[in-house]
C-alpha positions in Angstrom: -29.2 -16.0 -2.7 -26.3 -16.2 -0.2 -26.9 -15.2 3.4 -25.6 -11.7 4.6 -21.9 -11.4 5.1 -22.3 -10.9 8.8 -24.0 -14.3 9.1 -21.2 -16.0 7.3 -18.8 -15.2 10.2 -15.7 -14.2 8.2 -12.4 -14.5 9.9 -10.7 -11.3 8.6 -11.3 -8.5 6.2 -8.7 -6.9 4.0 -9.0 -3.3 2.7 -7.6 -3.3 -0.8 -6.9 -0.4 -3.1 -9.0 -0.5 -6.2 -8.6 2.7 -8.2 -10.7 3.5 -11.2 -9.6 4.8 -14.6 -12.0 7.7 -14.3 -15.0 8.5 -12.1 -17.2 8.6 -15.2 -16.2 5.2 -16.6 -16.5 3.3 -13.3 -14.0 0.8 -14.5 -10.9 -0.2 -12.4 -7.4 0.2 -13.8 -5.6 -2.7 -15.3 -3.1 -2.8 -12.4 -6.0 -2.8 -9.9 -7.5 -5.9 -11.7 -4.1 -7.7 -11.6 -3.6 -6.9 -8.0 -7.1 -8.1 -7.0 -6.7 -11.3 -9.1 -3.3 -12.0 -7.6 -4.7 -11.7 -4.1 -7.9 -13.7 -4.6 -6.1 -16.5 -6.5 -3.4 -16.6 -3.8 -6.0 -16.9 -1.1 -8.2 -19.5 -2.8 -5.3 -21.7 -3.8 -4.2 -21.9 -0.1 -7.4 -22.8 1.6 -9.2 -19.5 1.9 -12.6 -18.5 0.6 -13.4 -14.9 -0.2 -16.3 -12.5 -0.5 -15.9 -9.0 -1.9 -17.9 -5.9 -0.9 -17.4 -2.2 -1.8 -15.3 -0.2 0.6 -14.9 3.5 0.5 -15.6 5.5 -2.5 -12.9 8.1 -2.0 -10.3 6.8 -2.5 -11.7 3.7 -4.1 -11.2 0.6 -2.0 -12.7 -2.9 -1.8 -13.4 -5.0 1.3 -12.2 -8.6 0.8 -13.7 -10.8 3.5 -11.9 -14.1 4.0 -12.7 -17.4 5.7 -10.2 -20.3 6.2 -11.7 -23.6 5.3 -12.1 -26.2 8.0 -9.7 -28.7 6.6 -6.9 -26.1 6.2 -7.5 -24.7 9.6 -7.3 -28.2 11.1 -3.9 -28.6 9.3 -2.6 -25.3 10.6 -3.9 -26.0 14.1 -2.1 -29.3 14.1 1.2 -27.5 13.1 0.6 -25.1 15.9 0.2 -27.9 18.4 3.3 -29.6 17.2 5.3 -26.4 17.7 3.8 -26.1 21.2 4.7 -29.7 22.0 8.3 -29.1 21.0 8.8 -26.2 23.4 6.5 -27.3 26.3 3.6 -25.0 25.5 0.5 -26.9 26.9 -2.2 -24.5 25.8 -5.1 -26.0 23.8 -6.8 -24.4 20.9 -10.2 -23.7 22.3 -11.0 -20.0 22.2 -11.9 -17.4 19.5 -8.6 -15.7 20.1 -6.7 -18.9 19.3 -8.6 -19.3 16.1 -8.0 -15.8 15.0 -4.3 -16.0 15.9 -3.7 -19.1 13.9 -5.5 -17.7 10.8 -3.6 -14.4 11.0 -0.2 -16.2 11.4 -1.0 -18.4 8.4 -2.0 -15.4 6.3 0.9 -13.1 7.1 3.8 -15.4 7.9 6.5 -15.6 5.3 6.2 -18.4 2.7 9.6 -19.8 3.9 7.9 -20.7 7.2 4.7 -22.1 5.8 2.6 -18.9 5.5 1.2 -16.9 2.6 3.3 -13.7 3.3 0.3 -11.3 2.8 1.6 -8.4 4.8 -0.3 -5.1 4.3 1.9 -2.5 2.6 4.9 -4.8 2.1 6.4 -6.2 -1.0 3.9 -7.3 -3.7 1.1 -6.6 -1.3 1.6 -2.9 -1.1 -2.0 -2.4 -2.4 -3.4 -4.0 0.7 -4.0 -1.2 3.2 -5.0 -3.1 6.3 -6.2 -6.4 7.7 -8.1 -6.9 10.9 -10.3 -9.6 12.5 -14.1 -9.5 12.5 -15.1 -9.5 16.2 -18.0 -8.6 18.4 -16.8 -5.0 18.2 -19.1 -4.8 15.1 -22.1 -5.9 17.2 -24.4 -2.9 17.5 -26.8 -4.4 19.9 -25.4 -2.2 22.6 -24.8 1.5 22.5 -21.7 3.1 24.0 -23.8 4.5 26.8 -25.0 1.0 27.7 -21.4 -0.2 27.6 -20.3 2.5 30.0 -23.1 1.7 32.4 -22.4 -2.0 32.3 -18.6 -1.7 33.0 -18.6 1.2 35.3 -21.2 -0.3 37.6 -19.2 -3.6 38.0 -17.9 -3.9 41.5 -14.9 -6.1 40.6 -12.0 -5.8 38.2 -12.7 -9.0 36.2 -10.5 -10.3 33.4 -12.3 -13.7 32.9 -13.4 -13.2 29.2 -10.6 -11.0 28.0 -8.1 -13.8 27.2 -10.7 -15.8 25.3 -11.7 -12.8 23.1 -8.5 -10.7 22.7 -5.6 -13.0 23.4 -3.0 -13.5 26.1 -1.1 -10.3 25.6 -4.1 -8.1 26.2 -5.2 -10.3 29.1 -1.7 -9.9 30.6 -2.1 -6.1 30.5 -5.3 -6.2 32.4 -3.9 -8.7 34.9 -0.9 -6.4 35.4 -3.1 -3.4 35.9 -5.3 -5.3 38.3 -2.3 -6.7 40.3 -0.5 -3.3 40.4 -3.7 -1.6 41.6 -4.1 -4.2 44.3 -0.6 -3.6 45.6 -1.2 0.1 45.6 -3.6 -0.4 48.5 -0.8 -1.1 50.9 1.2 1.9 49.7 -2.0 4.1 50.1 -2.3 3.1 53.7 1.4 3.9 54.4 1.3 7.1 52.4 -1.8 8.5 54.2 -0.3 7.6 57.6 2.9 9.3 56.7 1.1 12.4 55.3 -1.0 12.8 58.5 2.1 12.3 60.6 4.7 14.3 58.8 2.7 16.6 56.5 4.7 18.0 53.7 8.0 17.1 55.2 9.9 14.3 53.3 9.9 11.1 55.3 12.9 8.9 55.2 11.0 6.0 56.7 8.4 6.3 54.0 11.1 6.4 51.4 12.5 3.1 52.4 9.1 1.5 52.8 8.3 2.7 49.3 11.5 1.1 47.9 10.8 -2.2 49.7 7.3 -2.1 48.4 8.7 -1.6 44.9 11.2 -4.5 45.2 8.5 -6.9 46.5 6.1 -5.8 43.8 8.4 -6.5 40.8 9.5 -9.8 42.4 6.1 -11.1 43.1 4.7 -9.9 39.8 7.3 -12.1 38.1 5.9 -15.0 40.1 2.3 -14.0 39.3 2.9 -13.7 35.6 4.7 -17.1 35.6 1.7 -18.6 37.4 -0.7 -17.0 34.9 1.3 -18.2 31.9 1.3 -21.8 33.3 -2.4 -21.7 34.1 -3.1 -20.5 30.5 -0.6 -23.0 29.1 1.5 -20.4 27.3 4.8 -20.9 29.1 7.8 -20.8 26.8 5.6 -19.5 23.9 8.2 -16.8 23.1 10.6 -19.7 22.2 8.1 -20.8 19.5 8.1 -17.3 18.0 11.8 -16.8 18.3 12.6 -20.0 16.5 9.6 -20.1 14.2 11.8 -20.3 11.0 13.8 -23.2 12.4 10.8 -25.1 13.6 9.0 -24.7 10.3 12.0 -26.3 8.6 12.0 -29.2 11.0 8.3 -29.7 10.7 8.6 -29.9 6.9 10.8 -33.0 7.2 9.7 -34.4 10.5 9.0 -37.8 8.9 12.3 -38.2 7.1 15.6 -39.2 8.6 17.1 -36.4 10.6 20.5 -35.1 9.8 23.0 -32.8 11.5 22.3 -29.1 11.1 23.1 -25.9 13.1 22.1 -22.3 13.1 24.2 -19.6 11.7 25.8 -16.6 13.5 22.9 -14.3 12.9 22.2 -13.8 16.6 25.8 -12.6 17.2 25.6 -10.2 14.2 22.3 -8.9 15.4 23.7 -8.3 18.9 26.7 -6.4 17.5 24.3 -4.2 15.4 22.2 -3.6 18.5 25.3 -2.4 20.4 26.1 -0.1 17.5 22.8 1.7 18.1 23.9 2.8 21.6 26.0 5.8 20.3 23.0 6.8 18.1 20.6 6.7 21.1 23.2 8.6 23.2 23.3 11.4 20.6 19.5 11.7 20.6 19.4 11.6 24.4 22.1 14.3 24.5 20.1 16.5 22.1 16.9 16.0 24.1 18.6 16.7 27.5 20.3 19.8 26.0 17.1 21.1 24.7 15.3 20.5 28.0 18.1 22.3 29.8 17.8 25.2 27.4 14.0 25.4 28.0 14.6 25.1 31.7 17.0 28.1 31.5 14.5 30.1 29.6 11.8 29.2 32.1 14.0 30.2 35.1 14.8 33.5 33.4 11.2 34.3 32.7 9.8 33.2 36.1 12.5 34.1 38.6 14.6 36.8 36.9 12.4 38.7 34.3 10.2 41.4 35.8 8.7 43.0 32.7 5.3 43.1 31.1 3.5 40.0 29.8 5.3 37.7 32.3 2.3 35.4 32.8 2.1 34.7 29.1 5.8 34.5 28.5 6.3 31.8 31.1 4.3 29.5 28.8 7.0 29.7 26.1 9.2 26.9 27.5 6.2 24.6 27.7 5.3 25.4 24.1 8.8 24.8 22.9 9.0 21.4 24.7 5.6 20.4 23.3 6.6 21.2 19.7 10.1 19.9 19.8 9.7 16.5 21.6 7.1 15.1 19.1 9.3 16.1 16.2 12.4 14.6 17.8 10.4 11.4 18.6 9.3 11.1 15.0 12.9 11.4 13.8 14.1 9.0 16.4 11.5 6.4 15.5 12.5 6.7 11.8 16.1 6.1 12.7 15.3 3.3 15.1 13.0 1.6 12.5 15.9 1.7 10.0 18.2 0.2 12.7 15.7 -2.5 13.5 15.4 -3.4 9.8 19.2 -3.5 9.6 19.3 -5.8 12.7 17.4 -8.4 10.6 15.1 -9.9 13.2 13.7 -13.3 12.4 10.5 -13.0 14.6 7.9 -10.4 15.6 8.7 -11.1 19.2 12.4 -10.1 18.8 11.6 -7.1 16.7 9.0 -5.7 19.1 11.4 -6.2 22.0 14.1 -4.3 20.3 11.8 -1.5 19.3 10.3 -1.1 22.8 13.7 -0.9 24.4 14.8 1.8 22.0 11.7 3.9 22.5 11.9 3.7 26.3 15.0 5.7 26.2 13.1 8.8 25.1 10.1 7.9 27.3 12.4 8.0 30.3 13.9 11.3 29.5 10.7 13.1 28.6 8.9 11.8 31.7 11.5 12.2 34.5 14.0 14.7 33.3 12.1 17.8 34.4 11.9 16.4 38.0 15.5 15.4 38.0 16.6 18.8 36.8 14.6 20.5 39.5 15.9 18.1 42.2 19.5 18.1 41.3 20.1 21.3 39.4 17.6 24.0 40.3 17.1 23.6 44.0 20.8 23.0 44.8 22.3 25.7 42.5 19.6 28.3 41.7 20.9 30.5 44.6 24.0 31.1 42.5 21.9 33.3 40.1 21.2 36.0 42.8 24.8 37.4 43.0 25.0 37.6 39.2 21.8 39.4 38.3 23.8 42.5 37.4 26.1 40.5 35.2 23.1 39.0 33.4 21.8 42.5 32.7 25.2 43.7 31.4 25.4 40.7 29.1 22.0 41.5 27.6 23.0 45.1 27.0 26.2 44.1 25.3 24.6 41.5 23.0 21.2 43.0 22.2 21.0 46.3 20.2 19.1 49.1 21.9 17.2 49.6 18.7 15.4 46.3 19.1 11.9 46.7 20.3 12.2 44.0 22.9 15.4 45.5 24.3 13.6 47.6 26.9 11.7 44.6 28.1 14.7 42.3 28.4 16.6 44.5 30.7 13.7 44.7 33.1 15.1 42.3 35.6 14.5 41.8 39.3 16.7 43.5 41.8 19.1 41.3 43.6 17.3 41.7 46.9 14.0 40.7 45.3 15.3 37.5 43.8 13.8 34.4 45.4 14.0 30.8 44.6 10.8 28.8 44.1 11.2 26.3 47.0 7.9 24.6 46.0 8.9 23.9 42.4 9.6 20.2 43.0 6.2 19.7 44.8 4.4 21.6 42.1 6.0 19.6 39.3 5.2 16.3 41.0 1.6 17.3 41.5 1.4 18.1 37.8 2.6 14.7 36.7 0.5 12.8 39.2 -2.8 14.7 38.9 -2.9 17.2 36.0 -1.0 15.0 33.5 -3.2 11.9 34.2 -6.3 13.9 33.8 -5.0 15.2 30.4 -4.1 11.6 29.5 -7.6 10.4 30.2 -9.0 13.0 28.0 -6.5 12.3 25.2 -7.1 8.6 25.5 -10.9 8.3 25.8 -12.6 11.6 24.8 -10.4 13.1 22.1 -10.5 10.0 19.8 -14.3 10.2 19.7 -14.3 13.9 18.9 -11.6 13.5 16.2 -13.4 10.6 14.6 -16.7 12.5 14.3 -15.0 15.7 13.2 -12.8 14.0 10.6 -15.9 12.2 9.2 -17.7 15.5 8.9 -14.7 17.2 7.3 -14.3 14.2 4.9 -17.9 14.3 3.9 -17.7 18.0 3.2 -14.5 17.8 1.2 -15.5 14.7 -0.8 -19.0 15.8 -1.6 -19.5 15.4 -5.3 -16.1 13.7 -5.8 -17.2 10.1 -5.2 -15.6 7.8 -7.7 -18.6 5.4 -7.6 -21.8 5.1 -5.7 -21.9 2.5 -2.9 -25.0 0.3 -3.0 -25.3 -2.2 -0.1 -27.7 -5.0 0.6 -30.2 -3.8 3.2 -29.4 -6.8 5.4 -25.6 -5.9 5.3 -25.8 -2.2 5.3 -25.3 -1.5 9.0 -22.6 -4.1 9.3 -20.6 -2.8 6.3 -20.9 0.8 7.5 -19.3 -0.3 10.8 -16.5 -2.0 8.9 -15.9 1.1 6.7 -15.8 3.2 9.9 -13.1 1.0 11.3 -10.9 1.5 8.3 -9.9 5.0 9.4 -9.2 4.0 13.0 -5.6 3.5 14.3 -4.2 0.1 15.1 -4.4 -0.9 18.8 -1.1 -1.3 20.5 -1.2 -2.7 24.0 2.4 -1.5 24.7 1.1 2.1 24.8 -1.1 1.1 27.8 1.8 -0.7 29.4 4.0 2.4 28.9 1.6 4.6 30.8 1.4 2.2 33.8 5.2 1.8 33.9 5.7 5.6 33.8 3.3 6.0 36.7 5.1 3.4 38.7 8.4 5.3 38.0 6.9 8.5 39.5 5.9 6.7 42.6 9.1 4.7 43.2 11.5 7.6 42.5 9.7 10.6 43.7 7.1 9.1 46.0 8.4 10.9 49.2 7.7 14.3 47.6 3.9 13.8 48.1 2.9 10.6 50.0 -0.7 11.0 49.1 0.2 10.2 45.4 -0.5 6.4 45.6 -4.1 7.2 46.5 -4.5 9.4 43.4 -2.9 6.7 41.2 -5.2 4.1 42.7 -8.3 6.1 41.8 -7.0 6.7 38.2 -6.1 3.0 37.7 -9.6 1.9 38.6 -11.1 4.3 36.1 -8.6 3.3 33.5 -9.4 -0.4 33.9 -13.1 0.1 33.4 -12.6 2.5 30.5 -10.1 0.2 28.7 -12.7 -2.7 28.8 -15.1 -0.4 27.1 -12.6 0.5 24.5 -12.1 -3.1 23.7 -15.8 -4.0 23.6 -16.9 -1.1 21.4 -14.9 -0.7 18.2 -14.9 3.1 18.1 -11.3 3.8 19.2 -9.2 1.5 17.1 -9.2 -1.5 14.8 -10.0 -4.8 16.6 -6.7 -6.1 17.8 -5.1 -9.2 16.4 -4.7 -11.8 19.2 -1.1 -12.3 20.3 0.3 -15.0 22.5 3.1 -14.2 25.0 4.3 -15.6 28.3 5.3 -12.4 30.0 5.1 -8.6 29.8 8.7 -8.5 28.5 10.5 -6.2 28.1 8.5 -4.0 30.5 9.7 -6.1 33.4 13.2 -4.8 32.5 11.8 -1.2 32.7 10.3 -1.9 36.1 13.6 -3.2 37.4 15.5 -0.2 36.0 13.1 2.3 37.5 13.3 0.5 40.9 17.1 0.6 40.8 17.1 4.3 39.9 14.6 4.9 42.6 16.8 3.2 45.2 19.2 6.1 44.5 17.0 9.1 43.7 14.3 8.5 46.4 16.6 8.5 49.5 18.7 11.2 48.0 15.9 13.8 47.5 14.5 12.8 50.9 17.9 13.4 52.6 18.2 16.7 50.7 14.8 18.2 51.5 13.3 16.4 54.5 14.1 19.3 56.9 12.8 22.0 54.6 14.9 25.0 53.5 17.3 27.0 55.6 19.0 30.4 55.1 22.2 30.4 53.1 25.4 29.7 55.0 28.9 31.0 54.6 30.7 27.8 53.7 31.5 28.6 50.1 29.6 29.6 47.0 29.1 26.1 45.7 28.4 24.5 49.0 25.1 22.8 49.6 24.8 24.8 52.8 24.0 27.9 50.7 21.2 26.1 48.8 17.8 24.6 49.6 19.6 21.4 50.3 20.0 20.4 53.9 22.6 17.8 54.5 23.9 17.5 58.0 26.7 15.0 57.1 28.2 13.9 53.8 29.3 10.6 55.3 25.7 9.9 56.5 24.4 10.7 53.0 26.8 8.3 51.4 25.9 5.7 53.9 22.2 6.1 53.2 22.9 5.7 49.4 25.1 2.7 50.0 22.5 0.9 52.1 19.6 1.8 49.8 21.2 0.7 46.5 22.9 -2.4 47.9 19.8 -3.3 49.9 17.8 -3.2 46.7 20.1 -5.7 44.9 20.3 -8.0 47.9 16.5 -8.0 48.6 15.8 -8.4 44.9 18.2 -11.4 44.7 16.6 -13.2 47.7 13.0 -12.6 46.4 13.9 -14.0 43.0 15.7 -17.0 44.7 12.6 -17.6 46.8 10.3 -17.5 43.7 12.6 -20.0 41.9 12.3 -22.5 44.8 8.6 -22.4 45.3 6.3 -23.3 42.4 2.7 -24.0 42.2 1.4 -27.4 41.2 0.6 -26.3 37.7 4.2 -24.9 37.3 5.7 -28.3 38.3 3.3 -30.0 35.9 4.3 -27.8 33.0 8.0 -27.8 34.0 9.9 -27.7 30.6 13.0 -29.6 31.8 10.9 -32.5 33.1 8.7 -32.5 30.1 11.7 -32.3 27.8 13.3 -35.3 29.4 10.0 -37.2 29.0 9.6 -36.1 25.4 13.2 -37.2 24.6 12.6 -40.5 26.2 9.4 -41.1 24.3 11.0 -40.0 21.1 14.1 -42.1 21.3 12.2 -45.1 22.6 10.4 -45.1 19.3 13.2 -44.0 17.0 16.4 -45.6 18.4 16.6 -49.3 17.5 19.5 -51.8 18.1 21.8 -52.4 15.1 23.1 -55.9 16.0 21.8 -59.2 14.4 20.3 -61.4 17.1 21.4 -65.0 17.6 19.1 -68.0 17.0 17.7 -69.0 20.3 14.7 -70.8 19.0 15.5 -74.0 21.0 14.8 -72.1 24.2 11.3 -71.4 23.1 10.4 -75.1 23.5 10.9 -75.0 27.3 7.9 -74.1 29.4 7.6 -73.0 33.0 5.8 -76.2 34.0 8.7 -78.4 32.7 11.3 -76.3 34.6 9.4 -76.7 37.8 8.9 -80.4 37.3 12.5 -81.0 36.6 13.5 -79.1 39.7 11.3 -81.4 41.8 13.1 -84.5 40.5 16.6 -83.3 41.5 18.1 -85.2 44.5 18.2 -83.2 47.8 21.7 -82.8 49.1 22.9 -81.5 52.4 25.9 -79.2 51.9 28.9 -80.3 54.0 31.4 -77.6 54.7 34.9 -79.1 54.7 38.3 -77.5 54.5 39.7 -77.8 51.1 42.7 -80.0 50.9 45.8 -78.8 49.0 45.0 -81.4 46.3 41.5 -80.0 45.6 42.1 -76.3 46.0 42.3 -74.6 42.6 45.3 -72.4 42.2 44.6 -68.7 41.7 45.2 -67.1 38.4 45.6 -63.5 37.6 44.5 -64.0 34.1 41.7 -66.0 32.5 41.0 -69.7 33.2 43.3 -71.9 31.1 41.6 -73.9 28.4 42.5 -77.6 27.9 44.7 -78.1 24.9 43.6 -81.7 24.0 40.4 -83.7 23.9 41.9 -86.3 26.3 42.6 -83.7 28.9 39.0 -82.5 28.7 37.7 -86.0 29.1 40.0 -86.6 32.1 38.9 -83.4 33.8 35.2 -84.3 33.3 35.6 -87.8 34.6 37.4 -86.7 37.8 34.7 -84.2 38.4 32.0 -86.9 38.1 33.9 -89.3 40.5 34.3 -86.5 43.0 30.6 -85.9 43.0 30.0 -89.7 43.5 32.4 -89.9 46.4 30.8 -86.9 48.1 27.3 -88.4 47.6 28.5 -91.7 49.2 29.8 -89.9 52.2 26.5 -88.1 52.6 24.6 -91.3 52.3 26.7 -93.0 55.0 26.2 -90.1 57.3 22.4 -90.3 56.8 22.4 -94.1 57.4 24.4 -93.6 60.6 21.9 -91.0 61.9 19.0 -93.4 61.1 20.7 -96.3 62.9 21.3 -94.2 66.0 17.7 -93.3 66.1 16.8 -97.0 65.7 19.1 -98.1 68.6 17.6 -95.4 70.8 14.1 -96.6 70.1 15.1 -100.3 70.9 16.6 -99.2 74.2 13.4 -97.4 75.1 11.3 -100.5 74.4 13.5 -102.6 76.6 13.2 -100.1 79.5 9.5 -99.9 79.1 9.3 -103.7 79.8 11.1 -103.5 83.1 9.9 -100.1 84.6 7.2 -99.8 87.1 3.9 -98.0 86.4 5.1 -94.8 88.0 8.7 -94.9 86.6 9.8 -92.3 84.0 12.3 -92.8 81.2 14.8 -90.0 80.8 18.0 -89.2 78.9 21.2 -89.4 80.8 24.9 -89.6 80.3 27.4 -92.3 81.5 30.9 -91.8 82.9 32.2 -91.5 79.3 29.8 -88.7 78.5 27.7 -90.8 76.1 23.9 -90.4 76.0 21.7 -93.3 77.0 18.2 -93.8 78.4 17.4 -94.6 82.1 14.4 -94.9 84.4 13.8 -92.7 87.4 11.6 -93.2 90.4 11.5 -90.7 93.3 14.5 -89.1 91.7 16.6 -92.3 92.1 17.8 -95.1 89.9 16.3 -98.4 91.2 18.6 -101.5 91.0 16.4 -104.6 91.2 18.7 -106.4 93.5 18.2 -103.8 96.2 14.5 -104.0 96.2 13.3 -106.4 99.0 9.6 -106.0 98.9 9.1 -107.4 95.4 7.6 -110.8 95.0 9.5 -113.7 93.5 7.3 -113.6 90.3 8.1 -110.0 89.7 11.8 -110.6 90.2 11.7 -113.5 87.8 9.9 -111.3 85.2 12.5 -108.6 85.6 15.4 -111.1 85.1 13.7 -112.5 82.1 13.2 -109.1 80.5 16.7 -108.1 81.3 18.0 -111.2 79.6 16.0 -110.5 76.5 17.3 -106.9 76.4 20.9 -108.0 76.8 20.4 -110.4 73.9 18.9 -107.7 71.8 21.8 -105.4 72.5 24.3 -108.2 71.6 22.4 -108.7 68.4 22.6 -105.0 67.7 26.3 -105.0 68.3 26.8 -107.8 65.8 24.6 -105.8 63.3 26.7 -102.7 63.8 29.8 -104.6 63.1 28.4 -106.1 59.9 27.2 -102.6 58.8 30.7 -101.1 59.4 32.2 -103.9 57.4 29.7 -103.3 54.6 30.4 -99.6 54.6 34.1 -100.3 54.4 33.5 -102.5 51.4 31.3 -99.8 49.8 34.1 -97.3 50.3 36.6 -99.7 48.8 34.2 -100.2 45.9 34.1 -96.5 45.4 37.9 -96.3 45.4 38.0 -99.2 43.0 35.6 -97.3 40.8 37.9 -94.3 40.9 40.8 -96.4 39.8 38.7 -98.0 37.1 37.6 -94.7 35.8 41.1 -93.3 35.8 42.4 -96.3 33.9 39.5 -96.1 31.6 40.2 -92.4 30.9 43.8 -93.3 30.0 42.8 -96.1 27.7 39.9 -94.4 26.0 41.0 -90.7 25.9 40.8 -90.6 22.2 37.6 -92.7 21.9 34.4 -91.2 20.6 32.4 -93.6 22.9 33.8 -92.2 26.1 30.6 -90.6 27.1 28.8 -94.0 27.1 31.4 -95.5 29.3 31.1 -92.6 31.7 27.3 -93.3 31.9 27.9 -97.0 32.7 30.4 -96.1 35.4 27.9 -93.7 37.0 25.3 -96.5 36.9 27.6 -98.9 38.7 28.5 -96.3 41.4 24.8 -95.6 41.9 24.2 -99.3 42.5 26.9 -99.3 45.1 25.3 -96.4 46.8 21.9 -98.2 46.7 23.5 -101.2 48.3 24.8 -99.1 51.1 21.5 -97.5 51.7 19.9 -100.9 52.2 22.2 -101.4 55.2 20.4 -98.7 57.2 18.0 -101.3 58.6 20.8 -103.2 60.3 22.4 -100.4 62.3 22.0 -100.4 66.1 23.8 -98.6 68.8 26.1 -100.8 70.7 26.3 -100.1 74.5 
């Protein structure tokens, strides 16, 4: 017996239509069998395993639990990592959300990009109602009361586990909510200070602080989300989704030789189609604004002009009209926008969702802010124009409505002209409604009403379907609770995190555009945001509000960052404008013309000053936003530098081409060089003769002429031989000159040493031998005693024996010097003979070159000539011992 389905840990469950032929037969229709067979075979042939359990009995459905096999998951995970690698996404596949995301993408992606294409309600899978992951939301170990106590009692707004369980997109929502709530603290302090100081009077200083806060918030949130994306390793992940089709095609042939390919012009066509939707959106916007103005007119008539019975109930008519019309218009608009999105032919879910959110935000903006804009720039400036025309209004009703009508007598009951009074607090009251009342209503609709509707619908369904069940559901006792929870989820809506983003962005718009109306509003929003954060975590943990969300990977809150920028830009105009209009309160009408602001609730002391304030506010917004973005681009965290896509891309390209790109030339045969070793090279260098370089001026005969072109090549073999021989003889001559110089230096040293020995024999014990110069400037050795040279003839105190010894030594020194002189003469004569021999060798070589220019044995002759010259040089070196310096 197999274990319970809950213990098998399925990845997803599919709700499949499985109608029966008749309740009595209990057999499925033929088409139902074909559909189920098609689905199961498709799943099993592509790496899935399945288990089927009964779903709902009315209508008849089946629950198909699926599990992707390990080997197939490993293959898909590898593909995912390859795609990440190509676009610089560094996230690892480690969490439950990553596993669920990869399985869902493989299940639902088109077959052209490597998926199965099983999309609920689309194409051949129209019989598949829904698909959702099996998560801890089906864990009934905790009741909803326990969840509320756990999350509401937490002192911090933590998001540590959200990314791992529900994916990056949901985690980014909670991070944005947390970051936005944290930034509200500063605005709360400023708002409370301004409220205590100015009361209900609009504060221009608060207006500008509010705008600066908004600019800094959106700028630093961009930096924060970039940091989070890099910490989570999901930077550039939208590129993977945008180019998924192209990447899949590349990955299919990544081992084969690459060829040139390019994208088509689908992006350009898509952009043109998106631009063509602008007139459609403008038409819907015009219809909505016109209807809002109509309801506004009815409201003003019923509240400020009408003075008949039932006024308190009749004033609710405009609200009812708006509440009924706006949802209908939104449904129609969504149908049209969905058709336009399909026509735009998006190639990724990321691009499709972005286009859809931008389109829907148009109506969101108008429905949220248009009532306040109408009051600020239509009612308060121009409502005073109604008072002089109350009589005309009454006449128009009498002329166009028959007196026989039962409501005629009520319509003509209007206020007297002197009783007409504008509602100066209308803007304050409306803003209070959107900040307080509307948010309370949203909390009830979001967290309380779904629970009530779910229980009520279940009761109604049980009553209506009693006795109409197509078959009886019999569950295994171990699986009964789990399957009941799964069946309960089938009727829940799909979770869309963009709905939560929308409510926060709309709240931000109220603060940044109309914040000066009531400076205590940030405190109210702070309290509501803390409550929303905790209740949203409960909604995710307990699967009683919506189906478990499919994890999605994004790298930003795009396109909501565009909405934040747009609202801040509009706020830079609206906020200072309403502050300048109403910061001094209301004043009595003035006599400067019927349409002048002076007769309205608007108090503008100077039009030029108003234009200056608007100019400074709007341009200040753009300048400050530019510098903040520039600052954020310059300063990056360590993890951002590490994950920098440009640097990584260069490295990836280097690694790729270093492996793939190879030289195409055929290398030459240099095998002979392989026989040489480092030891041989060093040994051969030690055997080379050491030469001293002598710098001489080049004679005209030896100076090579300059050439503007390449060195000329000898035309004949004899010319080549002659050139080589002359070069060798020149080297021999130079070597002989170097040898002669070396011998002369050695002889000079020898003579100096002989002279020193002779002086040592004749000097006294205290004498010192020094170097001196004679009258010709030549160096020689001398003795010194008491700083004087001592001639022997002038010394009278010496004995006769000493004098005889001196004369004897001097005689021997003189003979030695004479002998040295003779030796020097002999050496000079020998050196001259050696030089002559070298010259004779030159002549001999030259003659030999002339006579043997065409001989193949020329090289042997050259070697013999070199040998002779070397012998001459050796002979000259032997003469070194004979040199002595002649005095």
